[in-house]
N, C-alpha and C positions, 0 to 999 in steps of 0.2 A: 266770774271765774273767781277762785280763791287764790289769794296771793299774800305773802308777807307785808306787813304795813312799813311805811317810810315816814319820816319826820313830817312831810308835807301832808299827810293824811290826817293829823292831830285834829285841826278846826272841824272837819268833817265827821271823825269819830266822836268828838266831844258833842256836837249837834246830834248825831245818831243816838248816842247814848241817852241825851235829853229826849228824844223822840221815841225811844224803845219802850217808855212806859216803867221802866225798872229803877231809873234814877230821878230823884227830885231836883228841881233847879238848883237849890243850895248844895248838892252833891256834885255838880258837875266841875267845880273847881277842883275837887279830889280826882276826879276822872283825868282833867287836864294835868294834874301833877302825876298821876299813875303813868299817863302816856309820856310825859316829858322825862320822868325817871326811868322808864323802859328804854327810851331811846338813848339817853345818857349813860345808864349803868347796867341795865339787865339784858339788853339784846345781846351783849358779848358773854354773858354768863349763863347761856342756855334756856333762858326765857325765850317764849315764843308768842308772837301776835300774828293773828291772820285776819284779812278782811275779806267779805264778798264784794267783789269789784263789778258792778253792771254798767259796763261801758263808760267808766270815770265816775259814776255816782256809787258811792259805797252804802251798802245796805245792811252790813252786818259785821260784827267784829268777835273775836275770841282771843282769850289771853289764858295762856296755860304754862306751868313751871315745874320743874323738878323739885321735890321736897327734899330739903337738907336733913340729913340724919336718918333717912329712911331707904331701904332697899328697893330701888327701882319704882318708887312711888312718885306720880306726877299729880298735880291738882289744877283743876280748871278754876281760874280766878275770876274770869268773867265772860260772859256770852250775851250779847244784845244783837237784837235786829229791829230796824226801823218799824215801828208799830204799822205803818201803811203796807208793810210787806210780811206780816206776820202770817203764820200759816200757809206759807207758800214753799216750805222745804229748805229755806235758807239757813235756819238754825240747825236743821237735821244734818246738812251737808256739811256745815263748819264743825258740828260735834264729830262726824265721821271722819273728817280732815285731821281734827286733833287724835281720835283713836288711832287712825293708820300712822301718823307721826310718831306717837309714843311707842306703838307697836314697834317700829323700826329700830327703836333704841332699846328694846327689850324691856319696856315697862311692864310691871306686873299688876299695879293697882293704879286707877284714876280716881281721885277724890273730888267732890264737888260739894260746896257748902252754900246755902241760900238761906233767905228769911223763911221763918215759919209763919209770917201773917197770913191771913186768908187771902190778901190780893196776890199773893204769890203762889197759890194753889196750882195755877196754870203752868208756871214754871216748873213746880214739883212734879207734875203730871207729865210735862215733856221728858224729865230725867227718867221716870218711871218707863215711860214708853220706849226709851232707848236702853232699856236693860240695867238701870243703876237701881241699888236697892237702898232705901232709907235706913242707915244703921244708927243713927244718934240724933237726939234734940237736947239742945241746951237752951232752957227758958231764959228770957231777958238778956239774951247774948248781945244783940246789936244795940238795943236799948230797952227800957222797962215796956214790956208788951210785944217785943220783937225778938223772938228766940231765933236759934239757928238750927237748920236741919241740915245733916250731913249725908251725903249719898257716895255710895262706893261702886265700882264695877271692876272686876278681874279682866284683865287684858290678856286675851288668849293669844299666844304667838302664832298660832297655826289657823286662826280665823282669816277668811278670804278677804282681801281688801276689795274697795269698791272697783279698781281697775281689774283685779282678778275675776271678778263677777262679770264686768263689761267684756272682758277678753274671751270668757267661757260662752256668753251670750252670743258673741260674734261669730264663734266658731260652730254654732248650731246646736 
């Protein structure tokens, strides 16, 4: 089930981030800091973090936030799924939950930035599969040889939610 994270989730989410294949071991301290900062400062300022909780074992996490100085624009800052559970739909369900939540607050654009390294091609394909368009590339952004690929999706306020689709299916 998808639920908001709580401070007690932090150790499991740091471990999950490490096992996702997206973060190097030396980057996990920054993930820890991001989670701590979220609970201390950002959870009360409109930022959102959700996790996929599989009976007490956390399998995925997503972090998204409204963009300051932009009209109804949100940004996905992080999405990670434990590598042992890749390609099981967890990332897709987390991304759908984000889109539904930002649609409810009248978001018009959802932005995503990721690495342009070849090792992130599967990540970029994931975003394309979900209707995101790559709109920019900044070479050497994260470090020399590691550029930033920026994706965007217009959030349609009239698109059916996952719940709407499920209810329509149940009606026959």
